[in-house]
mmCIF file as gemmi writes it, N, C-alpha and C atoms, coordinates in Angstrom:
data_model
loop_
_atom_site.group_PDB
_atom_site.id
_atom_site.type_symbol
_atom_site.label_atom_id
_atom_site.label_alt_id
_atom_site.label_comp_id
_atom_site.label_asym_id
_atom_site.label_entity_id
_atom_site.label_seq_id
_atom_site.pdbx_PDB_ins_code
_atom_site.Cartn_x
_atom_site.Cartn_y
_atom_site.Cartn_z
_atom_site.occupancy
_atom_site.B_iso_or_equiv
_atom_site.pdbx_formal_charge
_atom_site.auth_seq_id
_atom_site.auth_asym_id
_atom_site.pdbx_PDB_model_num
ATOM 1 N N . MET Axp A 1 ? -24.895 -0.612 -0.634 1 0 ? 1 A 1
ATOM 2 C CA . MET Axp A 1 ? -25.333 0.7 -0.894 1 0 ? 1 A 1
ATOM 3 C C . MET Axp A 1 ? -24.468 1.668 -1.447 1 0 ? 1 A 1
ATOM 4 N N . PRO Axp A 2 ? -25.328 2.428 -2.041 1 0 ? 2 A 1
ATOM 5 C CA . PRO Axp A 2 ? -25.125 3.63 -2.919 1 0 ? 2 A 1
ATOM 6 C C . PRO Axp A 2 ? -24.393 5.201 -1.931 1 0 ? 2 A 1
ATOM 7 N N . VAL Axp A 3 ? -23.239 5.413 -2.464 1 0 ? 3 A 1
ATOM 8 C CA . VAL Axp A 3 ? -22.941 6.648 -1.355 1 0 ? 3 A 1
ATOM 9 C C . VAL Axp A 3 ? -23.259 8.257 -1.971 1 0 ? 3 A 1
ATOM 10 N N . SER Axp A 4 ? -24.11 8.945 -0.975 1 0 ? 4 A 1
ATOM 11 C CA . SER Axp A 4 ? -24.401 10.054 -1.337 1 0 ? 4 A 1
ATOM 12 C C . SER Axp A 4 ? -23.521 10.892 -2.063 1 0 ? 4 A 1
ATOM 13 N N . GLU Axp A 5 ? -23.821 12.064 -3.284 1 0 ? 5 A 1
ATOM 14 C CA . GLU Axp A 5 ? -22.766 12.517 -3.56 1 0 ? 5 A 1
ATOM 15 C C . GLU Axp A 5 ? -22.192 13.476 -2.601 1 0 ? 5 A 1
ATOM 16 N N . ALA Axp A 6 ? -22.468 14.117 -1.413 1 0 ? 6 A 1
ATOM 17 C CA . ALA Axp A 6 ? -22.026 14.673 -0.812 1 0 ? 6 A 1
ATOM 18 C C . ALA Axp A 6 ? -20.804 14.12 0.08 1 0 ? 6 A 1
ATOM 19 N N . ALA Axp A 7 ? -21.024 12.874 0.148 1 0 ? 7 A 1
ATOM 20 C CA . ALA Axp A 7 ? -20.108 11.733 1.079 1 0 ? 7 A 1
ATOM 21 C C . ALA Axp A 7 ? -18.989 11.518 0.164 1 0 ? 7 A 1
ATOM 22 N N . TYR Axp A 8 ? -19.276 11.076 -1.033 1 0 ? 8 A 1
ATOM 23 C CA . TYR Axp A 8 ? -18.482 11.115 -2.435 1 0 ? 8 A 1
ATOM 24 C C . TYR Axp A 8 ? -17.356 11.969 -2.168 1 0 ? 8 A 1
ATOM 25 N N . ARG Axp A 9 ? -18.117 13.529 -2.556 1 0 ? 9 A 1
ATOM 26 C CA . ARG Axp A 9 ? -17.39 14.841 -2.379 1 0 ? 9 A 1
ATOM 27 C C . ARG Axp A 9 ? -15.826 15.07 -0.917 1 0 ? 9 A 1
ATOM 28 N N . ALA Axp A 10 ? -17.357 14.7 -0.068 1 0 ? 10 A 1
ATOM 29 C CA . ALA Axp A 10 ? -16.473 14.719 1.324 1 0 ? 10 A 1
ATOM 30 C C . ALA Axp A 10 ? -14.867 13.925 1.358 1 0 ? 10 A 1
ATOM 31 N N . GLN Axp A 11 ? -15.054 12.869 0.446 1 0 ? 11 A 1
ATOM 32 C CA . GLN Axp A 11 ? -13.778 11.38 0.81 1 0 ? 11 A 1
ATOM 33 C C . GLN Axp A 11 ? -12.946 12.291 -0.572 1 0 ? 11 A 1
ATOM 34 N N . LYS Axp A 12 ? -13.328 12.116 -1.269 1 0 ? 12 A 1
ATOM 35 C CA . LYS Axp A 12 ? -12.486 12.738 -2.177 1 0 ? 12 A 1
ATOM 36 C C . LYS Axp A 12 ? -11.531 13.947 -2.218 1 0 ? 12 A 1
ATOM 37 N N . LYS Axp A 13 ? -12.117 15.044 -1.317 1 0 ? 13 A 1
ATOM 38 C CA . LYS Axp A 13 ? -11.51 16.066 -0.553 1 0 ? 13 A 1
ATOM 39 C C . LYS Axp A 13 ? -10.579 15.606 0.429 1 0 ? 13 A 1
ATOM 40 N N . TYR Axp A 14 ? -10.903 14.957 1.449 1 0 ? 14 A 1
ATOM 41 C CA . TYR Axp A 14 ? -9.936 14.165 2.254 1 0 ? 14 A 1
ATOM 42 C C . TYR Axp A 14 ? -8.943 13.308 1.34 1 0 ? 14 A 1
ATOM 43 N N . ASP Axp A 15 ? -8.988 12.665 0.886 1 0 ? 15 A 1
ATOM 44 C CA . ASP Axp A 15 ? -8.121 12.082 -0.117 1 0 ? 15 A 1
ATOM 45 C C . ASP Axp A 15 ? -7.015 12.692 -0.729 1 0 ? 15 A 1
ATOM 46 N N . GLU Axp A 16 ? -7.364 13.765 -0.992 1 0 ? 16 A 1
ATOM 47 C CA . GLU Axp A 16 ? -6.143 14.706 -1.895 1 0 ? 16 A 1
ATOM 48 C C . GLU Axp A 16 ? -5.538 15.554 -0.862 1 0 ? 16 A 1
ATOM 49 N N . ALA Axp A 17 ? -6.224 15.628 0.082 1 0 ? 17 A 1
ATOM 50 C CA . ALA Axp A 17 ? -5.213 16.666 0.949 1 0 ? 17 A 1
ATOM 51 C C . ALA Axp A 17 ? -4.366 15.695 2.099 1 0 ? 17 A 1
ATOM 52 N N . ASN Axp A 18 ? -4.707 14.266 2.006 1 0 ? 18 A 1
ATOM 53 C CA . ASN Axp A 18 ? -4.409 13.762 2.922 1 0 ? 18 A 1
ATOM 54 C C . ASN Axp A 18 ? -3.865 11.724 2.688 1 0 ? 18 A 1
ATOM 55 N N . THR Axp A 19 ? -3.634 11.894 1.484 1 0 ? 19 A 1
ATOM 56 C CA . THR Axp A 19 ? -3.262 10.352 0.555 1 0 ? 19 A 1
ATOM 57 C C . THR Axp A 19 ? -2.755 10.739 -0.683 1 0 ? 19 A 1
ATOM 58 N N . LYS Axp A 20 ? -1.747 9.507 -0.774 1 0 ? 20 A 1
ATOM 59 C CA . LYS Axp A 20 ? -0.964 9.66 -1.745 1 0 ? 20 A 1
ATOM 60 C C . LYS Axp A 20 ? -1.19 8.393 -2.426 1 0 ? 20 A 1
ATOM 61 N N . LYS Axp A 21 ? -1.061 8.484 -4.205 1 0 ? 21 A 1
ATOM 62 C CA . LYS Axp A 21 ? -1.367 6.553 -4.322 1 0 ? 21 A 1
ATOM 63 C C . LYS Axp A 21 ? 0.027 6.501 -4.995 1 0 ? 21 A 1
ATOM 64 N N . ILE Axp A 22 ? 0.062 5.002 -4.726 1 0 ? 22 A 1
ATOM 65 C CA . ILE Axp A 22 ? 1.591 4.655 -5.179 1 0 ? 22 A 1
ATOM 66 C C . ILE Axp A 22 ? 1.449 3.448 -6.099 1 0 ? 22 A 1
ATOM 67 N N . VAL Axp A 23 ? 1.564 3.264 -7.251 1 0 ? 23 A 1
ATOM 68 C CA . VAL Axp A 23 ? 1.265 2.158 -8.357 1 0 ? 23 A 1
ATOM 69 C C . VAL Axp A 23 ? 2.356 1.93 -8.708 1 0 ? 23 A 1
ATOM 70 N N . MET Axp A 24 ? 2.291 0.298 -8.636 1 0 ? 24 A 1
ATOM 71 C CA . MET Axp A 24 ? 3.498 -0.771 -8.9 1 0 ? 24 A 1
ATOM 72 C C . MET Axp A 24 ? 3.213 -1.418 -10.2 1 0 ? 24 A 1
ATOM 73 N N . LYS Axp A 25 ? 3.661 -1.875 -11.158 1 0 ? 25 A 1
ATOM 74 C CA . LYS Axp A 25 ? 3.212 -2.796 -12.174 1 0 ? 25 A 1
ATOM 75 C C . LYS Axp A 25 ? 4.79 -3.818 -12.11 1 0 ? 25 A 1
ATOM 76 N N . LEU Axp A 26 ? 3.758 -5.245 -11.915 1 0 ? 26 A 1
ATOM 77 C CA . LEU Axp A 26 ? 4.569 -6.239 -11.873 1 0 ? 26 A 1
ATOM 78 C C . LEU Axp A 26 ? 4.223 -7.131 -12.851 1 0 ? 26 A 1
ATOM 79 N N . HIS Axp A 27 ? 4.973 -8.042 -13.092 1 0 ? 27 A 1
ATOM 80 C CA . HIS Axp A 27 ? 5.523 -9.368 -14.288 1 0 ? 27 A 1
ATOM 81 C C . HIS Axp A 27 ? 4.126 -10.22 -13.745 1 0 ? 27 A 1
ATOM 82 N N . ILE Axp A 28 ? 3.141 -10.703 -14.27 1 0 ? 28 A 1
ATOM 83 C CA . ILE Axp A 28 ? 2.945 -12.169 -13.89 1 0 ? 28 A 1
ATOM 84 C C . ILE Axp A 28 ? 3.56 -13.315 -13.872 1 0 ? 28 A 1
ATOM 85 N N . LYS Axp A 29 ? 4.537 -13.492 -14.74 1 0 ? 29 A 1
ATOM 86 C CA . LYS Axp A 29 ? 5.418 -14.711 -14.51 1 0 ? 29 A 1
ATOM 87 C C . LYS Axp A 29 ? 6.627 -14.211 -13.599 1 0 ? 29 A 1
ATOM 88 N N . ASN Axp A 30 ? 7.285 -13.25 -13.746 1 0 ? 30 A 1
ATOM 89 C CA . ASN Axp A 30 ? 8.737 -12.781 -13.253 1 0 ? 30 A 1
ATOM 90 C C . ASN Axp A 30 ? 8.443 -12.713 -11.287 1 0 ? 30 A 1
ATOM 91 N N . ASP Axp A 31 ? 7.164 -12.157 -11.582 1 0 ? 31 A 1
ATOM 92 C CA . ASP Axp A 31 ? 6.732 -11.71 -10.224 1 0 ? 31 A 1
ATOM 93 C C . ASP Axp A 31 ? 5.785 -12.988 -9.221 1 0 ? 31 A 1
ATOM 94 N N . ALA Axp A 32 ? 5.901 -13.687 -10.165 1 0 ? 32 A 1
ATOM 95 C CA . ALA Axp A 32 ? 4.869 -14.631 -9.818 1 0 ? 32 A 1
ATOM 96 C C . ALA Axp A 32 ? 4.941 -15.057 -8.294 1 0 ? 32 A 1
ATOM 97 N N . ASP Axp A 33 ? 6.268 -14.799 -7.255 1 0 ? 33 A 1
ATOM 98 C CA . ASP Axp A 33 ? 6.535 -15.415 -6.312 1 0 ? 33 A 1
ATOM 99 C C . ASP Axp A 33 ? 5.758 -14.408 -5.145 1 0 ? 33 A 1
ATOM 100 N N . ILE Axp A 34 ? 6.17 -13.089 -5.419 1 0 ? 34 A 1
ATOM 101 C CA . ILE Axp A 34 ? 5.241 -11.972 -4.868 1 0 ? 34 A 1
ATOM 102 C C . ILE Axp A 34 ? 3.793 -11.631 -5.027 1 0 ? 34 A 1
ATOM 103 N N . PHE Axp A 35 ? 3.238 -12.164 -5.97 1 0 ? 35 A 1
ATOM 104 C CA . PHE Axp A 35 ? 1.638 -12.47 -6.04 1 0 ? 35 A 1
ATOM 105 C C . PHE Axp A 35 ? 1.269 -13.584 -4.948 1 0 ? 35 A 1
ATOM 106 N N . GLU Axp A 36 ? 2.094 -14.513 -5.032 1 0 ? 36 A 1
ATOM 107 C CA . GLU Axp A 36 ? 1.59 -15.557 -4.187 1 0 ? 36 A 1
ATOM 108 C C . GLU Axp A 36 ? 2.04 -15.371 -2.62 1 0 ? 36 A 1
ATOM 109 N N . TRP Axp A 37 ? 2.757 -14.903 -2.082 1 0 ? 37 A 1
ATOM 110 C CA . TRP Axp A 37 ? 3.085 -14.061 -1.021 1 0 ? 37 A 1
ATOM 111 C C . TRP Axp A 37 ? 1.611 -13.146 -0.706 1 0 ? 37 A 1
ATOM 112 N N . LEU Axp A 38 ? 1.615 -12.085 -1.435 1 0 ? 38 A 1
ATOM 113 C CA . LEU Axp A 38 ? 0.646 -11.526 -1.53 1 0 ? 38 A 1
ATOM 114 C C . LEU Axp A 38 ? -0.903 -11.784 -0.835 1 0 ? 38 A 1
ATOM 115 N N . ASP Axp A 39 ? -0.923 -12.777 -1.538 1 0 ? 39 A 1
ATOM 116 C CA . ASP Axp A 39 ? -2.672 -13.238 -1.693 1 0 ? 39 A 1
ATOM 117 C C . ASP Axp A 39 ? -2.449 -14.038 -0.562 1 0 ? 39 A 1
ATOM 118 N N . LYS Axp A 40 ? -1.472 -14.538 0.391 1 0 ? 40 A 1
ATOM 119 C CA . LYS Axp A 40 ? -1.698 -14.817 1.508 1 0 ? 40 A 1
ATOM 120 C C . LYS Axp A 40 ? -2.201 -14.107 2.506 1 0 ? 40 A 1
ATOM 121 N N . GLN Axp A 41 ? -1.516 -12.842 2.299 1 0 ? 41 A 1
ATOM 122 C CA . GLN Axp A 41 ? -1.817 -11.852 3.387 1 0 ? 41 A 1
ATOM 123 C C . GLN Axp A 41 ? -3.24 -11.229 3.813 1 0 ? 41 A 1
ATOM 124 N N . SER Axp A 42 ? -3.508 -11.064 5.184 1 0 ? 42 A 1
ATOM 125 C CA . SER Axp A 42 ? -4.965 -10.917 5.22 1 0 ? 42 A 1
ATOM 126 C C . SER Axp A 42 ? -5.108 -9.549 4.8 1 0 ? 42 A 1
ATOM 127 N N . SER Axp A 43 ? -3.97 -8.392 4.645 1 0 ? 43 A 1
ATOM 128 C CA . SER Axp A 43 ? -4.016 -6.942 4.528 1 0 ? 43 A 1
ATOM 129 C C . SER Axp A 43 ? -2.619 -7.124 3.641 1 0 ? 43 A 1
ATOM 130 N N . LYS Axp A 44 ? -3.12 -6.937 1.996 1 0 ? 44 A 1
ATOM 131 C CA . LYS Axp A 44 ? -1.615 -6.851 1.082 1 0 ? 44 A 1
ATOM 132 C C . LYS Axp A 44 ? -1.094 -5.219 1.472 1 0 ? 44 A 1
ATOM 133 N N . GLN Axp A 45 ? -1.784 -4.154 1.907 1 0 ? 45 A 1
ATOM 134 C CA . GLN Axp A 45 ? -1.307 -2.725 2.248 1 0 ? 45 A 1
ATOM 135 C C . GLN Axp A 45 ? -0.583 -2.814 3.433 1 0 ? 45 A 1
ATOM 136 N N . GLY Axp A 46 ? -0.969 -3.744 4.255 1 0 ? 46 A 1
ATOM 137 C CA . GLY Axp A 46 ? -0.346 -3.69 5.767 1 0 ? 46 A 1
ATOM 138 C C . GLY Axp A 46 ? 0.702 -4.383 5.828 1 0 ? 46 A 1
ATOM 139 N N . ALA Axp A 47 ? 0.913 -5.439 4.902 1 0 ? 47 A 1
ATOM 140 C CA . ALA Axp A 47 ? 1.873 -6.466 4.863 1 0 ? 47 A 1
ATOM 141 C C . ALA Axp A 47 ? 2.677 -5.643 4.123 1 0 ? 47 A 1
ATOM 142 N N . ILE Axp A 48 ? 3.1 -4.874 3.027 1 0 ? 48 A 1
ATOM 143 C CA . ILE Axp A 48 ? 4.151 -4.144 2.434 1 0 ? 48 A 1
ATOM 144 C C . ILE Axp A 48 ? 4.418 -2.853 3.065 1 0 ? 48 A 1
ATOM 145 N N . LYS Axp A 49 ? 3.478 -1.832 3.58 1 0 ? 49 A 1
ATOM 146 C CA . LYS Axp A 49 ? 4.09 -1.443 4.961 1 0 ? 49 A 1
ATOM 147 C C . LYS Axp A 49 ? 4.813 -1.761 5.732 1 0 ? 49 A 1
ATOM 148 N N . GLU Axp A 50 ? 4.603 -2.758 6.567 1 0 ? 50 A 1
ATOM 149 C CA . GLU Axp A 50 ? 5.345 -3.457 6.913 1 0 ? 50 A 1
ATOM 150 C C . GLU Axp A 50 ? 6.574 -3.91 6.566 1 0 ? 50 A 1
ATOM 151 N N . LEU Axp A 51 ? 6.948 -4.59 5.494 1 0 ? 51 A 1
ATOM 152 C CA . LEU Axp A 51 ? 8.21 -4.795 5.109 1 0 ? 51 A 1
ATOM 153 C C . LEU Axp A 51 ? 9.113 -3.308 5.104 1 0 ? 51 A 1
ATOM 154 N N . ILE Axp A 52 ? 8.141 -2.105 4.388 1 0 ? 52 A 1
ATOM 155 C CA . ILE Axp A 52 ? 9.048 -1.091 3.942 1 0 ? 52 A 1
ATOM 156 C C . ILE Axp A 52 ? 9.458 -0.254 5.614 1 0 ? 52 A 1
ATOM 157 N N . ARG Axp A 53 ? 9.129 -0.706 6.588 1 0 ? 53 A 1
ATOM 158 C CA . ARG Axp A 53 ? 9.184 -0.043 8.035 1 0 ? 53 A 1
ATOM 159 C C . ARG Axp A 53 ? 10.432 -0.933 8.519 1 0 ? 53 A 1
ATOM 160 N N . LYS Axp A 54 ? 9.99 -1.979 8.134 1 0 ? 54 A 1
ATOM 161 C CA . LYS Axp A 54 ? 11.335 -2.922 8.608 1 0 ? 54 A 1
ATOM 162 C C . LYS Axp A 54 ? 12.573 -2.301 7.797 1 0 ? 54 A 1
ATOM 163 N N . GLN Axp A 55 ? 12.504 -2.149 6.598 1 0 ? 55 A 1
ATOM 164 C CA . GLN Axp A 55 ? 13.748 -1.692 6.063 1 0 ? 55 A 1
ATOM 165 C C . GLN Axp A 55 ? 14.175 -0.158 6.618 1 0 ? 55 A 1
ATOM 166 N N . ILE Axp A 56 ? 13.619 0.557 6.639 1 0 ? 56 A 1
ATOM 167 C CA . ILE Axp A 56 ? 13.9 1.887 7.513 1 0 ? 56 A 1
ATOM 168 C C . ILE Axp A 56 ? 14.475 1.21 8.726 1 0 ? 56 A 1
ATOM 169 N N . LYS Axp A 57 ? 13.874 0.6 9.537 1 0 ? 57 A 1
ATOM 170 C CA . LYS Axp A 57 ? 15.069 0.743 10.531 1 0 ? 57 A 1
ATOM 171 C C . LYS Axp A 57 ? 15.778 0.155 10.475 1 0 ? 57 A 1
ATOM 172 N N . LYS Axp A 58 ? 15.699 -0.543 9.959 1 0 ? 58 A 1
ATOM 173 C CA . LYS Axp A 58 ? 17.355 -1.572 9.403 1 0 ? 58 A 1
ATOM 174 C C . LYS Axp A 58 ? 18.626 -0.509 8.708 1 0 ? 58 A 1
ATOM 175 N N . GLU Axp A 59 ? 17.84 0.28 7.723 1 0 ? 59 A 1
ATOM 176 C CA . GLU Axp A 59 ? 18.896 1.018 7.351 1 0 ? 59 A 1
ATOM 177 C C . GLU Axp A 59 ? 19.298 2.359 8.39 1 0 ? 59 A 1
ATOM 178 N N . ASN Axp A 60 ? 18.321 2.328 9.378 1 0 ? 60 A 1
ATOM 179 C CA . ASN Axp A 60 ? 18.958 3.617 10.025 1 0 ? 60 A 1
ATOM 180 C C . ASN Axp A 60 ? 19.609 3.053 11.433 1 0 ? 60 A 1
ATOM 181 N N . ARG Axp A 61 ? 19.487 2.027 11.455 1 0 ? 61 A 1
ATOM 182 C CA . ARG Axp A 61 ? 20.579 1.56 12.692 1 0 ? 61 A 1
ATOM 183 C C . ARG Axp A 61 ? 21.78 1.091 12.012 1 0 ? 61 A 1
ATOM 184 N N . SER Axp A 62 ? 21.808 0.983 10.97 1 0 ? 62 A 1
ATOM 185 C CA . SER Axp A 62 ? 23.092 1.167 9.757 1 0 ? 62 A 1
ATOM 186 C C . SER Axp A 62 ? 24.101 2.103 9.786 1 0 ? 62 A 1
ATOM 187 N N . LYS Axp A 63 ? 23.064 2.781 9.925 1 0 ? 63 A 1
ATOM 188 C CA . LYS Axp A 63 ? 24.072 4.472 9.804 1 0 ? 63 A 1
ATOM 189 C C . LYS Axp A 63 ? 24.331 5.182 11.049 1 0 ? 63 A 1
ATOM 190 N N . LYS Axp A 64 ? 24.163 4.498 12.218 1 0 ? 64 A 1
ATOM 191 C CA . LYS Axp A 64 ? 24.669 4.796 12.977 1 0 ? 64 A 1
ATOM 192 C C . LYS Axp A 64 ? 26.017 4.185 13.982 1 0 ? 64 A 1
């Protein structure tokens, strides 16, 4: 179903104010293990965010 122009503008305005895009460039052969793991995840974004947050917690614990 096509999105109305107003809905498109509203989403664009929200995204500009509240989101930030991060792009990664991966090598097909060298990073094949990463692609294979990501393909098994139900949510690639969710899986990546979970790993980052685990690392943040780990680093915060080691600083204490």
